[in-house]
C-alpha positions in Angstrom: 74.1 137.9 -185.6 71.7 137.4 -188.5 71.8 140.1 -191.1 68.7 140.7 -193.3 69.0 142.5 -196.7 66.7 145.5 -197.2 64.0 144.8 -199.7 65.5 147.0 -202.4 68.8 145.2 -202.1 67.2 141.8 -202.2 65.4 142.8 -205.5 68.8 143.8 -207.0 70.4 140.5 -206.0 67.7 138.1 -207.1 66.4 140.0 -210.2 69.7 140.7 -212.1 69.1 142.7 -215.3 70.2 141.4 -218.6 73.3 143.6 -218.7 74.5 142.0 -215.5 74.3 138.4 -216.8 77.5 136.7 -217.8 77.9 136.8 -221.6 79.0 133.7 -223.4 79.7 133.6 -227.1 77.7 131.2 -229.4 79.0 131.2 -232.9 77.4 129.6 -236.0 79.8 128.8 -238.8 78.0 127.9 -242.0 80.0 126.4 -244.9 78.1 126.1 -248.2 79.0 122.9 -250.2 77.3 123.1 -253.6 79.0 120.0 -254.9 77.0 117.9 -252.5 73.9 120.2 -252.1 74.7 120.6 -248.4 75.8 123.1 -245.8 78.1 122.2 -242.9 77.0 123.9 -239.7 79.2 124.3 -236.7 78.0 125.6 -233.4 80.7 126.7 -231.1 80.1 127.6 -227.4 82.9 129.7 -225.8 82.1 127.9 -222.5 80.4 124.6 -222.8 79.4 124.4 -219.2 77.1 127.5 -219.7 74.6 125.2 -221.4 73.2 122.1 -219.7 71.6 120.7 -222.9 70.3 121.6 -226.3 67.4 119.5 -227.5 67.1 119.8 -231.3 64.1 118.9 -233.4 65.8 117.1 -236.4 62.6 116.6 -238.4 62.4 113.5 -240.7 65.3 111.1 -241.0 68.0 112.1 -243.5 67.6 115.8 -243.4 70.5 116.2 -241.0 73.6 113.9 -240.9 77.2 113.5 -239.9 77.0 114.7 -236.3 80.1 115.3 -234.3 80.1 116.8 -230.8 82.3 117.8 -227.9 80.5 116.3 -224.9 77.5 114.0 -225.2 75.3 113.6 -228.3 72.3 111.3 -228.6 69.4 110.9 -231.0 66.0 109.3 -230.4 62.6 109.1 -232.2 60.1 111.8 -231.3 57.0 110.8 -229.4 54.8 111.4 -232.5 55.3 111.0 -236.2 58.6 110.1 -238.0 60.7 112.9 -236.6 64.0 112.6 -234.7 65.3 114.6 -231.8 68.9 115.1 -230.9 70.2 116.1 -227.5 73.6 117.8 -227.1 75.2 118.1 -223.7 78.3 120.2 -224.3 81.7 119.3 -222.7 83.7 121.8 -220.6 85.8 124.5 -222.1 85.2 125.5 -225.7 82.6 123.0 -227.2 81.4 122.4 -230.7 78.6 120.6 -232.4 79.0 119.9 -236.2 76.6 118.4 -238.7 75.5 118.6 -242.3 72.1 119.5 -243.7 70.6 119.2 -247.2 69.6 122.5 -248.8 67.3 121.4 -251.7 63.7 121.1 -250.8 61.1 120.6 -253.5 57.6 119.4 -254.3 56.0 118.6 -257.7 54.3 121.5 -259.5 50.6 120.7 -259.6 50.5 122.2 -263.1 53.1 120.1 -264.8 54.6 117.7 -262.2 58.1 119.3 -262.4 59.9 120.0 -259.2 59.4 123.4 -257.6 62.1 124.4 -255.0 61.2 126.0 -251.7 65.0 126.2 -251.1 67.8 125.5 -253.6 71.5 125.3 -254.1 73.1 125.5 -257.6 76.7 125.8 -258.7 76.4 129.6 -258.6 73.9 130.5 -255.8 72.0 129.2 -252.9 68.6 130.4 -251.6 67.3 129.0 -248.3 65.9 129.9 -244.9 68.1 129.9 -241.8 65.5 127.8 -240.1 66.5 125.0 -242.5 70.1 125.1 -241.2 69.5 125.3 -237.5 66.4 123.4 -236.3 64.1 124.5 -233.5 65.5 123.6 -230.1 64.8 123.7 -226.4 67.7 125.3 -224.6 68.5 124.5 -220.9 71.3 126.9 -219.8 72.8 127.9 -216.5 71.3 130.7 -214.5 72.8 134.1 -215.0 74.0 133.3 -218.5 73.3 135.3 -221.7 74.4 133.9 -225.0 75.8 136.4 -227.5 75.2 134.9 -230.9 77.0 135.5 -234.2 77.0 133.8 -237.6 79.8 133.5 -240.2 79.1 132.2 -243.7 82.0 130.5 -245.6 81.3 130.9 -249.3 82.5 128.6 -252.1 85.3 129.7 -254.4 84.0 132.3 -256.9 80.9 133.2 -254.9 81.0 136.9 -254.0 78.5 137.7 -251.3 75.8 136.6 -248.9 72.7 138.5 -247.8 70.6 138.0 -244.6 68.1 140.0 -242.6 70.5 140.2 -239.7 72.9 143.1 -238.9 76.2 142.7 -240.7 79.2 143.0 -238.4 82.0 142.1 -240.8 82.5 140.4 -244.2 80.0 137.6 -244.4 79.5 137.9 -240.6 76.3 138.7 -238.8 74.9 139.3 -235.3 71.9 137.2 -234.3 69.8 138.6 -231.6 66.1 137.5 -231.4 64.7 139.1 -228.2 61.6 136.9 -228.4 63.6 133.7 -228.0 66.0 132.3 -225.5 67.8 130.3 -228.2 68.9 132.6 -231.0 68.6 131.0 -234.5 69.6 132.6 -237.8 66.0 132.7 -239.0 64.9 134.3 -242.2 65.7 134.1 -245.9 69.3 134.0 -247.0 70.8 134.3 -250.4 74.4 133.6 -251.4 76.4 133.6 -254.6 77.0 136.0 -257.4 74.3 138.5 -256.6 73.0 141.9 -257.8 71.6 144.1 -255.0 69.6 147.3 -254.9 69.4 149.1 -251.6 67.5 152.0 -250.0 66.7 153.4 -246.6 63.0 153.6 -246.0 62.1 155.3 -242.8 64.4 153.7 -240.2 64.8 150.5 -242.1 67.6 149.4 -244.4 66.0 147.6 -247.4 67.8 145.3 -249.7 66.4 143.7 -252.9 68.7 140.9 -254.0 68.8 138.1 -256.6 71.4 136.1 -258.5 72.5 137.3 -261.9 70.3 136.2 -264.8 67.2 135.4 -262.8 65.0 138.2 -264.1 64.3 139.8 -260.7 62.7 143.2 -260.9 64.9 144.8 -258.3 64.1 148.5 -259.0 60.4 147.9 -259.5 60.3 146.0 -256.2 62.1 148.8 -254.4 59.9 151.4 -256.1 56.7 149.7 -254.9 58.0 149.4 -251.4 59.0 153.1 -251.4 55.5 154.0 -252.7 53.5 152.3 -249.9 56.0 152.6 -247.0 54.5 155.7 -245.3 51.1 154.1 -245.4 52.5 150.8 -244.0 54.2 152.5 -241.1 51.0 154.5 -240.3 49.2 151.2 -239.6 51.9 148.9 -238.2 54.1 150.4 -235.5 57.0 148.0 -235.9 60.2 149.3 -237.5 62.7 146.5 -238.3 66.4 147.5 -238.7 66.6 145.6 -242.0 64.3 144.1 -244.6 65.6 141.7 -247.2 63.7 140.8 -250.3 65.2 137.9 -252.3 64.1 136.3 -255.5 64.9 133.8 -258.2 63.0 132.1 -261.0 64.9 128.9 -262.0 62.4 126.1 -260.9 61.6 128.0 -257.7 58.3 127.9 -255.8 55.6 130.1 -257.4 54.3 131.5 -254.1 55.7 134.5 -252.1 56.8 133.7 -248.6 57.7 135.8 -245.5 60.2 134.9 -242.8 62.1 136.9 -240.2 62.3 140.4 -241.6 62.6 138.9 -245.1 60.5 138.0 -248.1 61.0 135.6 -251.0 59.4 136.3 -254.4 59.4 134.2 -257.5 61.0 136.5 -260.0 58.6 135.5 -262.8 55.5 136.5 -260.9 54.0 140.0 -261.2 54.4 142.4 -258.3 50.7 143.3 -258.7 48.3 140.7 -260.2 45.5 141.4 -262.6 43.1 141.3 -259.6 45.0 144.2 -258.0 46.4 142.0 -255.2 50.2 142.1 -254.6 52.1 139.1 -253.3 54.9 141.4 -252.2 52.7 143.6 -250.2 50.8 140.7 -248.7 54.1 139.2 -247.3 55.2 142.7 -246.3 52.2 143.0 -244.0 53.1 139.5 -242.6 56.6 140.7 -241.8 55.5 143.9 -240.1 52.4 142.5 -238.4 54.0 139.3 -237.0 50.5 138.2 -236.0 50.5 135.0 -234.1 47.2 133.1 -233.6 45.8 130.3 -231.5 42.5 128.4 -231.1 41.8 127.9 -234.8 42.1 131.6 -235.6 44.3 131.6 -238.6 41.7 133.7 -240.4 43.0 136.8 -238.5 46.6 136.5 -239.8 45.6 135.6 -243.4 42.7 138.1 -243.6 44.8 141.0 -242.3 47.5 140.3 -244.8 45.1 140.0 -247.7 43.0 143.1 -246.8 45.9 145.4 -246.1 47.9 144.3 -249.2 45.3 146.0 -251.3 44.1 148.7 -248.9 47.6 150.1 -248.5 48.0 150.3 -252.2 44.7 152.1 -252.5 45.6 154.6 -249.7 48.9 155.3 -251.5 47.1 156.3 -254.7 48.0 153.1 -256.6 44.4 151.9 -257.0 41.2 153.7 -257.9 38.0 153.2 -256.0 36.5 151.3 -259.0 39.5 148.9 -259.1 39.2 148.5 -255.3 35.5 147.5 -255.7 36.4 145.1 -258.5 38.9 143.4 -256.1 36.2 143.2 -253.5 33.9 141.5 -256.0 36.5 139.0 -256.8 36.9 138.1 -253.1 33.2 137.9 -252.7 33.1 135.2 -255.5 36.0 133.3 -254.0 34.5 133.2 -250.5 30.8 132.7 -251.4 30.8 129.0 -250.4 32.7 129.5 -247.1 30.6 128.6 -244.0 33.2 129.0 -241.3 36.5 130.8 -240.8 37.7 128.8 -237.9 40.6 126.6 -238.8 44.2 126.0 -237.9 45.2 126.8 -241.5 42.8 128.7 -243.8 42.5 128.0 -247.6 42.2 130.8 -250.3 38.4 130.9 -250.1 38.5 131.4 -246.4 41.2 134.0 -246.7 39.0 135.9 -249.2 36.0 135.7 -246.9 38.1 136.9 -243.9 39.4 139.9 -245.9 35.8 140.9 -246.8 34.8 140.5 -243.1 37.6 142.9 -242.1 36.5 145.4 -244.8 32.9 145.3 -243.4 34.3 145.7 -239.8 36.3 148.8 -241.0 33.1 150.4 -242.3 31.3 149.6 -239.1 34.0 151.1 -236.9 34.1 154.3 -239.0 30.3 154.7 -239.0 30.0 154.1 -235.2 32.9 156.4 -234.3 32.1 159.1 -236.9 35.4 158.4 -238.7 37.4 159.0 -235.5 38.6 155.4 -235.5 39.0 152.5 -238.0 40.2 148.9 -238.4 43.8 150.4 -238.0 43.1 150.9 -234.3 42.2 147.3 -233.9 45.3 146.1 -235.7 47.6 148.3 -233.7 46.3 146.7 -230.5 46.5 143.3 -232.1 50.2 143.5 -233.1 51.2 144.4 -229.5 49.7 141.2 -228.2 51.1 137.7 -228.1 49.1 134.8 -229.6 45.6 136.0 -230.2 42.3 134.1 -230.6 39.0 135.0 -232.3 37.6 135.9 -228.9 40.6 138.3 -228.3 39.9 139.9 -231.7 36.2 140.4 -231.0 37.0 142.0 -227.7 39.6 144.4 -229.2 37.0 145.5 -231.8 34.4 146.1 -229.1 36.9 148.2 -227.2 37.5 150.4 -230.3 33.8 150.7 -231.2 32.6 151.1 -227.6 30.1 148.2 -227.9 30.1 144.7 -229.4 30.5 144.6 -233.2 27.5 143.5 -235.2 29.7 142.5 -238.1 31.6 140.0 -235.9 28.5 138.6 -234.5 28.4 136.0 -237.3 28.2 132.2 -237.5 31.5 132.4 -239.6 33.4 132.8 -236.3 31.6 130.2 -234.2 
């Protein structure tokens, strides 16, 4: 006799929820080795057969080395460029993949030719991104498996602590859970060594400002500025991360600020607010909260939103007068006066300035057309809930808020 499942039962069988998946532990063990400017990384799978393969993008030759694996390990040149790929097919039982990676990454300073470090390890501290330790990878795992990922950092003798943007579950131990990805990597800025920290809880987010001793980091000023603009930030961007980490150093470090997963790097020597009124800290804060992803040569959206709101939030919080705001707009107008298009995979400073001015004009148009019932904020709140967005997506979002196509966005700059 043939038995047929009712439709509801079939849905339960073939559409198992995440909580019903078999959980398998994936542990990262990071050992920092300042004597060789390296970190040793060990990935341990509780059950090797849970993963068919892990295809790693190893970047250019020499960045990663000394591979050792349980199961099969092979490397090959990528199809394009000078990059390498490595494929790990874990063995049965508990399986590990171990390798080493160089931490220091630097480029010549265009002003004096001296090296400026994007990540650095010294005898007393290390500042780097987790993406540098664990490369991007394509994960092929068995059906019905959910990896539970943790990271442990083994510090050198004399180093006291490590800070990351991930939840702490023990001493120098963190839970890694990125719901946007199948393969959890410990992304974001990390800082280890003899550190001085300042902490606060802003809204629902635990904020830490951390830097090595003697690096001149303005910890309390940084925390004060964040506290000052936080309510205005949350009114625009609906995202609420559990943690935010701000790290900094000055010793030959990169001059620019840079955002990563729920974390921001600042050069400790740079001002929190420049003479123009712009704030590198607030610009990267908008990047962290917005998480705007773009496609089809639409980087102007990401860069323009960060530039515009870094100053607009400060103005709304009472930290900038209208006269100073107009001065900032004049500076952007001069910077972007020669720009003829905003369409590019990566925009330059002139294009960023022009994009911010375009968004400022769009905000005025929306307020006028809706009699101050809506603003650019409504467009941004729709934007951050989308996946990768294009210029066409942005134009349609604005039209939906206004109730008709935007005249401001009907410009040759966006063609």
